[in-house]
C-alpha positions as CSV (number, residue, x, y, z in Angstrom):
1,M,-31.9,-58.7,-15.4
2,Q,-32.4,-62.5,-16.1
3,D,-32.5,-63.7,-19.0
4,L,-36.6,-65.4,-20.8
5,N,-34.9,-67.7,-22.2
6,D,-33.7,-69.9,-19.2
7,L,-36.8,-68.6,-17.6
8,A,-38.6,-70.2,-20.2
9,L,-36.1,-73.8,-20.2
10,F,-36.5,-74.0,-16.7
11,A,-40.3,-73.5,-16.5
12,A,-40.5,-76.2,-19.1
13,V,-38.8,-78.8,-17.0
14,V,-41.3,-78.1,-14.6
15,K,-44.0,-78.0,-16.5
16,H,-42.9,-81.3,-18.2
17,N,-41.5,-82.9,-14.6
18,G,-38.3,-83.6,-15.4
19,F,-35.3,-82.7,-18.0
20,S,-35.5,-85.7,-20.4
21,S,-39.7,-85.5,-21.7
22,A,-39.1,-81.2,-22.0
23,A,-35.8,-81.4,-24.0
24,R,-38.4,-83.9,-26.1
25,A,-41.0,-81.8,-26.2
26,L,-39.0,-78.3,-26.9
27,G,-36.6,-80.8,-29.4
28,I,-33.3,-79.7,-27.8
29,P,-30.9,-81.5,-27.1
30,K,-30.8,-82.4,-22.7
31,S,-27.6,-80.8,-22.0
32,K,-28.4,-77.6,-23.0
33,L,-31.3,-77.2,-20.9
34,S,-29.6,-78.0,-17.7
35,K,-27.0,-75.8,-19.2
36,H,-29.8,-73.0,-19.1
37,V,-31.3,-73.9,-15.6
38,A,-27.0,-74.2,-13.9
39,R,-26.8,-70.7,-14.7
40,L,-29.5,-69.2,-13.4
41,E,-29.3,-71.0,-10.2
42,Q,-26.0,-69.8,-10.4
43,Q,-27.4,-66.5,-11.0
44,L,-29.8,-66.6,-8.7
45,D,-28.0,-68.1,-6.0
46,V,-30.6,-70.7,-5.0
47,R,-31.3,-74.4,-5.5
48,L,-34.7,-74.4,-7.9
49,L,-33.7,-78.1,-8.5
50,E,-33.2,-81.1,-6.9
51,R,-31.6,-83.3,-8.9
52,S,-30.9,-87.3,-8.5
53,T,-30.8,-90.1,-10.9
54,R,-34.1,-91.3,-10.9
55,K,-36.2,-88.0,-9.4
56,L,-36.6,-84.7,-10.0
57,R,-37.9,-82.7,-7.8
58,V,-38.5,-78.9,-7.4
59,T,-37.2,-76.7,-3.9
60,E,-39.6,-74.5,-2.6
61,I,-38.7,-71.3,-3.9
62,G,-38.2,-73.2,-7.5
63,E,-41.8,-73.4,-6.4
64,A,-42.9,-69.5,-6.2
65,F,-39.8,-68.7,-9.0
66,Y,-42.1,-71.5,-11.2
67,E,-44.5,-68.9,-10.3
68,R,-43.6,-66.1,-11.1
69,C,-42.2,-67.8,-14.3
70,E,-45.3,-68.3,-15.6
71,A,-46.7,-64.9,-15.0
72,I,-44.0,-63.4,-17.0
73,L,-43.8,-65.6,-20.2
74,S,-47.5,-65.3,-20.3
75,G,-47.3,-62.1,-20.6
76,V,-44.6,-62.0,-23.4
77,E,-47.2,-64.1,-25.1
78,A,-49.8,-62.2,-24.4
79,A,-48.4,-59.2,-26.1
80,E,-46.5,-61.4,-29.1
81,A,-50.4,-62.0,-29.7
82,V,-51.9,-58.8,-29.6
83,V,-49.0,-57.9,-32.7
84,A,-49.6,-61.2,-34.5
85,A,-53.4,-60.7,-34.7
86,A,-53.4,-57.0,-35.9
87,K,-50.6,-57.9,-38.6
88,S,-52.1,-60.6,-39.8
89,A,-55.9,-61.8,-41.6
90,P,-57.0,-65.0,-39.7
91,G,-56.4,-68.1,-41.6
92,G,-54.4,-71.8,-41.2
93,I,-56.8,-74.4,-39.8
94,V,-58.9,-74.7,-36.9
95,R,-59.7,-78.2,-34.8
96,L,-63.4,-78.1,-33.9
97,A,-64.9,-81.2,-32.1
98,C,-69.0,-81.4,-31.5
99,P,-70.8,-84.2,-30.5
100,I,-73.3,-85.5,-33.2
101,G,-76.9,-83.8,-32.3
102,F,-75.3,-80.4,-32.5
103,T,-74.0,-80.9,-36.7
104,P,-77.5,-79.8,-37.9
105,M,-76.8,-76.6,-36.3
106,L,-73.4,-76.7,-37.2
107,A,-73.9,-77.4,-41.3
108,D,-76.2,-73.8,-40.4
109,I,-73.7,-71.8,-39.3
110,L,-70.3,-72.6,-40.6
111,P,-70.9,-71.5,-44.5
112,A,-71.3,-67.5,-43.2
113,F,-67.9,-68.2,-41.2
114,H,-66.2,-69.8,-44.6
115,K,-67.8,-66.8,-46.5
116,R,-66.1,-64.1,-44.1
117,Y,-63.2,-65.7,-43.4
118,P,-62.2,-67.5,-46.6
119,G,-58.7,-68.3,-45.0
120,V,-59.6,-70.3,-42.4
121,R,-60.1,-74.3,-42.8
122,L,-62.5,-75.8,-40.4
123,L,-61.3,-79.4,-39.7
124,V,-64.9,-81.0,-37.2
125,T,-64.6,-84.0,-35.8
126,T,-68.3,-85.0,-34.7
127,T,-68.1,-87.5,-31.8
128,N,-70.0,-88.1,-28.2
129,R,-67.8,-89.1,-26.5
130,R,-65.2,-87.2,-24.8
131,I,-62.0,-85.2,-26.4
132,D,-59.3,-84.0,-25.0
133,L,-58.2,-81.0,-26.2
134,V,-53.9,-81.2,-25.8
135,E,-54.2,-85.4,-26.7
136,E,-56.4,-84.7,-29.7
137,R,-54.6,-81.7,-30.9
138,I,-57.7,-80.5,-30.3
139,D,-58.2,-76.3,-30.6
140,I,-61.8,-75.6,-29.9
141,A,-65.3,-78.6,-28.6
142,L,-68.5,-77.6,-28.2
143,R,-70.5,-79.4,-25.7
144,A,-73.8,-79.6,-23.9
145,R,-74.1,-81.1,-20.0
146,E,-75.5,-80.7,-16.7
147,H,-71.9,-79.6,-15.0
148,L,-69.7,-76.7,-16.8
149,D,-65.7,-78.9,-17.2
150,T,-63.4,-78.1,-13.7
151,D,-60.2,-78.5,-15.4
152,Q,-58.4,-76.1,-14.2
153,H,-56.4,-76.0,-17.6
154,L,-59.3,-74.9,-19.9
155,I,-61.3,-71.7,-20.6
156,V,-65.5,-72.4,-20.7
157,H,-67.5,-70.2,-22.6
158,K,-71.3,-70.7,-22.1
159,L,-73.7,-70.2,-24.4
160,G,-77.0,-71.3,-23.1
161,Q,-78.8,-74.0,-21.9
162,A,-81.1,-77.5,-24.2
163,R,-83.3,-80.0,-22.6
164,R,-84.5,-83.6,-24.1
165,F,-88.1,-84.2,-24.0
166,L,-90.0,-87.6,-24.6
167,A,-91.4,-89.0,-27.7
168,A,-91.9,-91.6,-29.6
169,S,-94.3,-92.6,-32.9
170,P,-97.8,-92.0,-33.0
171,A,-98.4,-96.1,-33.5
172,L,-96.4,-97.0,-30.5
173,A,-98.2,-94.1,-28.8
174,A,-101.8,-95.4,-30.2
175,R,-100.5,-99.0,-29.3
176,L,-98.9,-98.9,-25.7
177,G,-102.7,-96.6,-25.1
178,P,-102.1,-93.7,-21.8
179,V,-98.8,-93.5,-20.2
180,S,-98.2,-92.0,-16.5
181,I,-94.7,-91.3,-15.2
182,D,-95.8,-93.9,-13.3
183,T,-95.7,-96.7,-16.2
184,L,-92.9,-95.0,-18.1
185,G,-90.6,-96.9,-16.7
186,T,-92.8,-100.2,-18.5
187,A,-93.2,-99.3,-21.8
188,P,-90.1,-100.1,-24.1
189,T,-87.2,-96.8,-24.1
190,L,-84.0,-95.8,-26.6
191,S,-81.4,-94.8,-23.4
192,M,-78.3,-91.9,-24.7
193,N,-76.5,-94.9,-22.6
194,E,-74.1,-97.6,-24.7
195,V,-73.1,-99.5,-21.8
196,H,-75.6,-100.6,-19.2
197,A,-78.8,-102.5,-19.9
198,T,-80.5,-100.5,-17.2
199,D,-80.5,-96.3,-17.7
200,S,-82.4,-94.2,-15.6
201,W,-84.0,-90.8,-16.4
202,Q,-83.5,-87.7,-15.0
203,L,-87.5,-85.8,-15.1
204,N,-88.9,-82.5,-14.2
205,H,-92.1,-81.9,-14.3
206,I,-93.7,-77.9,-15.6
207,D,-95.3,-77.7,-12.0
208,G,-91.0,-78.5,-10.5
209,T,-91.8,-81.8,-9.3
210,R,-88.7,-83.7,-10.2
211,R,-88.9,-87.8,-10.1
212,A,-86.8,-91.0,-11.2
213,V,-87.7,-93.2,-13.8
214,S,-85.9,-96.6,-14.0
215,H,-85.6,-98.5,-17.7
216,A,-84.9,-101.2,-19.4
217,P,-83.9,-100.1,-22.9
218,V,-84.3,-101.4,-26.4
219,I,-81.8,-100.0,-27.7
220,G,-78.7,-98.0,-26.3
221,C,-76.0,-95.5,-28.4
222,S,-74.9,-92.3,-27.9
223,D,-76.4,-91.1,-31.3
224,F,-79.2,-89.3,-31.6
225,G,-79.7,-90.4,-34.6
226,I,-79.9,-93.6,-34.2
227,L,-82.3,-92.6,-31.2
228,E,-84.3,-90.9,-32.7
229,R,-85.1,-93.2,-36.4
230,A,-85.6,-96.1,-34.2
231,A,-88.2,-94.0,-32.1
232,I,-89.9,-92.8,-36.0
233,E,-90.0,-96.9,-36.5
234,G,-92.3,-97.5,-33.4
235,V,-89.3,-99.7,-31.4
236,G,-89.4,-97.3,-28.2
237,I,-89.6,-94.3,-26.2
238,A,-86.7,-91.4,-26.6
239,L,-85.7,-88.5,-24.3
240,L,-84.5,-86.6,-27.5
241,P,-82.7,-82.7,-27.6
242,S,-85.4,-79.7,-28.5
243,H,-84.3,-79.6,-31.9
244,F,-84.7,-83.0,-32.9
245,C,-88.0,-83.1,-31.2
246,A,-89.5,-80.2,-32.8
247,R,-88.5,-80.9,-35.9
248,A,-90.0,-84.9,-36.0
249,F,-93.5,-82.7,-34.0
250,R,-94.1,-80.5,-36.9
251,T,-94.1,-83.7,-39.8
252,G,-95.6,-85.7,-37.3
253,V,-93.0,-88.8,-37.6
254,L,-93.4,-88.6,-34.2
255,V,-95.4,-87.1,-31.5
256,P,-94.5,-86.0,-27.5
257,I,-94.8,-88.4,-24.5
258,L,-96.2,-86.6,-20.9
259,P,-94.8,-83.3,-22.9
260,E,-95.1,-81.5,-19.7
261,W,-92.1,-83.6,-18.5
262,S,-89.0,-83.4,-19.7
263,S,-84.6,-83.7,-19.5
264,N,-82.7,-81.9,-16.5
265,D,-80.9,-78.7,-18.5
266,D,-77.7,-79.5,-20.0
267,I,-75.4,-76.0,-20.1
268,V,-74.6,-75.8,-23.7
269,H,-70.8,-74.2,-24.4
270,L,-67.6,-74.3,-25.8
271,V,-64.2,-75.1,-24.2
272,F,-60.5,-74.1,-25.2
273,T,-57.7,-74.4,-24.4
274,S,-55.6,-71.6,-23.5
275,R,-56.9,-67.0,-24.3
276,R,-52.8,-66.2,-24.5
277,G,-51.5,-66.4,-28.0
278,I,-54.7,-67.8,-29.2
279,L,-54.6,-67.5,-33.1
280,P,-56.9,-64.5,-35.3
281,A,-58.8,-68.1,-36.5
282,V,-59.3,-69.9,-33.1
283,R,-60.4,-66.5,-31.5
284,A,-63.1,-65.7,-34.5
285,L,-64.1,-68.8,-35.0
286,I,-65.2,-68.7,-30.9
287,D,-67.0,-65.7,-31.2
288,H,-68.6,-67.1,-34.5
289,I,-70.0,-69.3,-32.8
290,A,-71.4,-68.3,-29.8
291,A,-72.8,-64.6,-31.9
292,T,-74.6,-67.5,-33.8
293,L,-75.5,-70.7,-32.7
294,P,-77.7,-69.4,-29.5
295,G,-80.1,-68.2,-32.6
296,A,-79.8,-71.6,-35.2
297,I,-80.6,-74.3,-32.5
298,S,-83.3,-71.8,-31.3
299,R,-84.9,-71.8,-34.6
300,C,-84.3,-75.9,-34.2
301,S,-86.0,-76.4,-31.0
302,E,-89.0,-74.3,-31.7
303,I,-91.9,-76.1,-29.6
304,D,-95.1,-75.5,-28.3
305,P,-94.9,-75.1,-24.6
306,P,-96.3,-78.1,-22.8
307,P,-100.5,-78.0,-21.6
308,A,-100.9,-76.7,-18.6
309,R,-102.3,-79.8,-16.3
310,V,-106.3,-80.0,-15.8
311,D,-105.6,-79.8,-12.2
312,A,-103.5,-76.7,-12.1
313,P,-103.9,-73.1,-12.6
314,A,-103.3,-71.3,-16.2
315,P,-99.7,-70.1,-16.4
316,T,-99.9,-66.3,-15.6
317,E,-96.3,-66.0,-18.5
318,Q,-95.6,-67.8,-21.5
319,S,-93.4,-70.5,-20.5
320,P,-89.8,-70.4,-21.2
321,H,-88.3,-71.7,-24.7
322,P,-86.2,-74.6,-24.2
323,F,-82.9,-72.9,-25.6
324,A,-82.7,-69.9,-22.9
325,I,-79.5,-68.1,-24.0
326,L,-77.1,-67.3,-20.7
327,A,-74.8,-64.5,-21.0
328,S,-71.1,-65.6,-21.1
């Protein structure tokens, strides 16, 4: 039977694309790595790696052997993780990243998590930029996008769907008068696009019609909080998440504009790097968010369904809630 250490060190060399980078990542001498890989090749009587002074290439049989090594090592990690999870309660530091717009919902659900797992310390990064989980040492990222992440190294856990609605201050709505989908692009607007001077909203009508509305925003900013405040102050029309709209519509600081139109659905989901060897504290937070966040968003996002068009028959069933729970 092969030494698991030999397999692990060989896999590390392949994964890190070289002996030097693997040695730095593992914190061991390069000579030790070379010795273990050479011993493995000698025992197998095959060439797994082709070496030169500047380049390392994995042979065809080395590629196939590496895939098998990864499967074996993953199984060992999973077995050890089962034992560790059984032996210890969740504890330690967990790093979570989330979009700024989701902070009200996290504030609603995180205290209960702390009460249940007092040994877990949370470090929460709130940002709208894309987080590199590996590079920035983030355990879990909460995301809301039209399309799921396709990175094969990330595990995706779907939570539900969310959408955005057009809103403006009562004063601006009165000053603009009736707004149609055709004139919306000429009104003062507020955009999430902070890079370009122009933007395009992809909007869907309740009858299934889709329209792209080009506009030149007065303010472009990736923080929904800033856009909401600017909309309340009458600066322009904003396309805001349902939980922002629900709060503002209830208090009367904003009113709906073209309520029969809304954005494409964003898929709300969690991403993390691996199911294998996941720490109990990380797993506990994933499970807690999956169980409680959809309800928190629903509570914050209750908006009266938009009125039916006067030239359309009345709907026979209730309009779907803007946040619909999906199967995980």
